[in-house]
ChimeraX commands (.cxc) that place a marker at each C-alpha (Angstrom):
marker #1 position -37.32,-2.09,-27.88 radius 0.5
marker #1 position -38.38,-5.45,-26.20 radius 0.5
marker #1 position -37.89,-3.95,-23.12 radius 0.5
marker #1 position -40.44,-1.62,-23.63 radius 0.5
marker #1 position -42.66,-4.29,-24.76 radius 0.5
marker #1 position -41.80,-6.50,-22.14 radius 0.5
marker #1 position -42.71,-3.70,-19.77 radius 0.5
marker #1 position -46.10,-2.93,-21.38 radius 0.5
marker #1 position -47.38,-6.53,-21.97 radius 0.5
marker #1 position -46.45,-7.33,-17.96 radius 0.5
marker #1 position -48.72,-3.59,-17.07 radius 0.5
marker #1 position -51.20,-5.54,-19.33 radius 0.5
marker #1 position -51.28,-8.72,-17.66 radius 0.5
marker #1 position -51.75,-7.24,-14.29 radius 0.5
marker #1 position -54.27,-5.04,-15.35 radius 0.5
marker #1 position -55.83,-7.93,-16.47 radius 0.5
marker #1 position -55.28,-9.99,-13.33 radius 0.5
marker #1 position -56.41,-6.71,-11.06 radius 0.5
marker #1 position -59.35,-6.38,-13.33 radius 0.5
marker #1 position -60.40,-10.52,-12.88 radius 0.5
marker #1 position -59.61,-10.03,-8.96 radius 0.5
marker #1 position -62.32,-6.87,-8.74 radius 0.5
marker #1 position -65.12,-8.75,-10.92 radius 0.5
marker #1 position -64.90,-11.92,-8.61 radius 0.5
marker #1 position -64.59,-9.61,-5.41 radius 0.5
marker #1 position -67.58,-7.49,-6.56 radius 0.5
marker #1 position -69.70,-10.83,-7.24 radius 0.5
marker #1 position -68.98,-12.15,-4.12 radius 0.5
marker #1 position -70.37,-8.66,-2.30 radius 0.5
marker #1 position -73.40,-8.86,-4.17 radius 0.5
marker #1 position -74.13,-12.39,-3.34 radius 0.5
marker #1 position -73.46,-11.30,0.53 radius 0.5
marker #1 position -76.13,-8.56,-0.04 radius 0.5
marker #1 position -78.23,-10.55,-1.68 radius 0.5
marker #1 position -78.42,-12.94,1.19 radius 0.5
marker #1 position -78.54,-10.06,3.49 radius 0.5
marker #1 position -81.05,-8.60,1.88 radius 0.5
marker #1 position -82.96,-11.92,1.84 radius 0.5
marker #1 position -82.87,-12.38,5.86 radius 0.5
marker #1 position -84.29,-8.63,6.29 radius 0.5
marker #1 position -86.97,-9.17,4.10 radius 0.5
marker #1 position -87.94,-12.76,6.08 radius 0.5
marker #1 position -87.27,-10.65,9.39 radius 0.5
marker #1 position -89.76,-7.85,8.05 radius 0.5
marker #1 position -92.17,-10.59,7.36 radius 0.5
marker #1 position -92.20,-11.90,10.76 radius 0.5
marker #1 position -92.26,-8.56,12.46 radius 0.5
marker #1 position -95.10,-7.52,10.11 radius 0.5
marker #1 position -96.90,-10.58,11.01 radius 0.5
marker #1 position -96.56,-10.31,14.85 radius 0.5
marker #1 position -97.60,-6.71,14.89 radius 0.5
marker #1 position -101.31,-7.82,12.71 radius 0.5
marker #1 position -101.26,-10.78,15.90 radius 0.5
marker #1 position -100.62,-7.82,18.25 radius 0.5
marker #1 position -103.19,-5.18,17.02 radius 0.5
marker #1 position -105.64,-8.62,17.37 radius 0.5
marker #1 position -104.77,-8.91,20.55 radius 0.5
marker #1 position -104.75,-5.41,21.77 radius 0.5
marker #1 position -108.57,-5.17,20.21 radius 0.5
marker #1 position -109.65,-7.87,21.57 radius 0.5
marker #1 position -108.38,-6.77,25.14 radius 0.5
marker #1 position -109.87,-3.16,24.63 radius 0.5
marker #1 position -113.12,-4.58,23.67 radius 0.5
marker #1 position -116.08,-2.28,25.87 radius 0.5
marker #1 position -117.76,-5.67,27.35 radius 0.5
marker #1 position -114.52,-7.31,28.46 radius 0.5
marker #1 position -113.11,-4.25,29.87 radius 0.5
marker #1 position -117.28,-3.65,32.22 radius 0.5
marker #1 position -116.25,-7.43,32.93 radius 0.5
marker #1 position -112.68,-7.07,34.53 radius 0.5
marker #1 position -114.01,-3.41,36.11 radius 0.5
marker #1 position -117.86,-5.30,37.90 radius 0.5
marker #1 position -115.00,-8.97,38.33 radius 0.5
marker #1 position -112.22,-7.77,39.59 radius 0.5
marker #1 position -112.42,-4.30,40.84 radius 0.5
marker #1 position -115.63,-4.46,42.34 radius 0.5
marker #1 position -116.93,-1.39,40.31 radius 0.5
marker #1 position -120.82,-1.02,39.43 radius 0.5
marker #1 position -122.42,0.79,37.33 radius 0.5
marker #1 position -123.60,4.62,38.80 radius 0.5
marker #1 position -127.46,4.70,39.07 radius 0.5
marker #1 position -129.11,7.41,37.12 radius 0.5
marker #1 position -129.84,9.66,40.56 radius 0.5
marker #1 position -126.07,9.55,41.10 radius 0.5
marker #1 position -125.29,10.94,37.64 radius 0.5
marker #1 position -124.42,14.65,37.94 radius 0.5
marker #1 position -123.66,16.44,34.51 radius 0.5
marker #1 position -121.84,19.48,34.11 radius 0.5
marker #1 position -121.90,21.99,31.64 radius 0.5
marker #1 position -120.16,25.16,31.15 radius 0.5
marker link #1:1,2 radius 0.2
marker link #1:2,3 radius 0.2
marker link #1:3,4 radius 0.2
marker link #1:4,5 radius 0.2
marker link #1:5,6 radius 0.2
marker link #1:6,7 radius 0.2
marker link #1:7,8 radius 0.2
marker link #1:8,9 radius 0.2
marker link #1:9,10 radius 0.2
marker link #1:10,11 radius 0.2
marker link #1:11,12 radius 0.2
marker link #1:12,13 radius 0.2
marker link #1:13,14 radius 0.2
marker link #1:14,15 radius 0.2
marker link #1:15,16 radius 0.2
marker link #1:16,17 radius 0.2
marker link #1:17,18 radius 0.2
marker link #1:18,19 radius 0.2
marker link #1:19,20 radius 0.2
marker link #1:20,21 radius 0.2
marker link #1:21,22 radius 0.2
marker link #1:22,23 radius 0.2
marker link #1:23,24 radius 0.2
marker link #1:24,25 radius 0.2
marker link #1:25,26 radius 0.2
marker link #1:26,27 radius 0.2
marker link #1:27,28 radius 0.2
marker link #1:28,29 radius 0.2
marker link #1:29,30 radius 0.2
marker link #1:30,31 radius 0.2
marker link #1:31,32 radius 0.2
marker link #1:32,33 radius 0.2
marker link #1:33,34 radius 0.2
marker link #1:34,35 radius 0.2
marker link #1:35,36 radius 0.2
marker link #1:36,37 radius 0.2
marker link #1:37,38 radius 0.2
marker link #1:38,39 radius 0.2
marker link #1:39,40 radius 0.2
marker link #1:40,41 radius 0.2
marker link #1:41,42 radius 0.2
marker link #1:42,43 radius 0.2
marker link #1:43,44 radius 0.2
marker link #1:44,45 radius 0.2
marker link #1:45,46 radius 0.2
marker link #1:46,47 radius 0.2
marker link #1:47,48 radius 0.2
marker link #1:48,49 radius 0.2
marker link #1:49,50 radius 0.2
marker link #1:50,51 radius 0.2
marker link #1:51,52 radius 0.2
marker link #1:52,53 radius 0.2
marker link #1:53,54 radius 0.2
marker link #1:54,55 radius 0.2
marker link #1:55,56 radius 0.2
marker link #1:56,57 radius 0.2
marker link #1:57,58 radius 0.2
marker link #1:58,59 radius 0.2
marker link #1:59,60 radius 0.2
marker link #1:60,61 radius 0.2
marker link #1:61,62 radius 0.2
marker link #1:62,63 radius 0.2
marker link #1:63,64 radius 0.2
marker link #1:64,65 radius 0.2
marker link #1:65,66 radius 0.2
marker link #1:66,67 radius 0.2
marker link #1:67,68 radius 0.2
marker link #1:68,69 radius 0.2
marker link #1:69,70 radius 0.2
marker link #1:70,71 radius 0.2
marker link #1:71,72 radius 0.2
marker link #1:72,73 radius 0.2
marker link #1:73,74 radius 0.2
marker link #1:74,75 radius 0.2
marker link #1:75,76 radius 0.2
marker link #1:76,77 radius 0.2
marker link #1:77,78 radius 0.2
marker link #1:78,79 radius 0.2
marker link #1:79,80 radius 0.2
marker link #1:80,81 radius 0.2
marker link #1:81,82 radius 0.2
marker link #1:82,83 radius 0.2
marker link #1:83,84 radius 0.2
marker link #1:84,85 radius 0.2
marker link #1:85,86 radius 0.2
marker link #1:86,87 radius 0.2
marker link #1:87,88 radius 0.2
marker link #1:88,89 radius 0.2
marker link #1:89,90 radius 0.2
view
């Protein structure tokens, strides 16, 4: 009878130790995942900021006045005169 009690006690002790190790592992894993989540949120925020900056830059470069300046200055283009304009209709 003492042998069965000792075996039962040893099994309970092993279960408690395994449970404790599992709790420690899960807490560590939770903290690791939280650190990763925080890093990814920061990276997302930085990317959103960069995306907004790039949209503003694109809208600046696509201004009709700027395009006309580049066309006239760098490419030597000029606007068509009314006499040179041909309207095509179906």
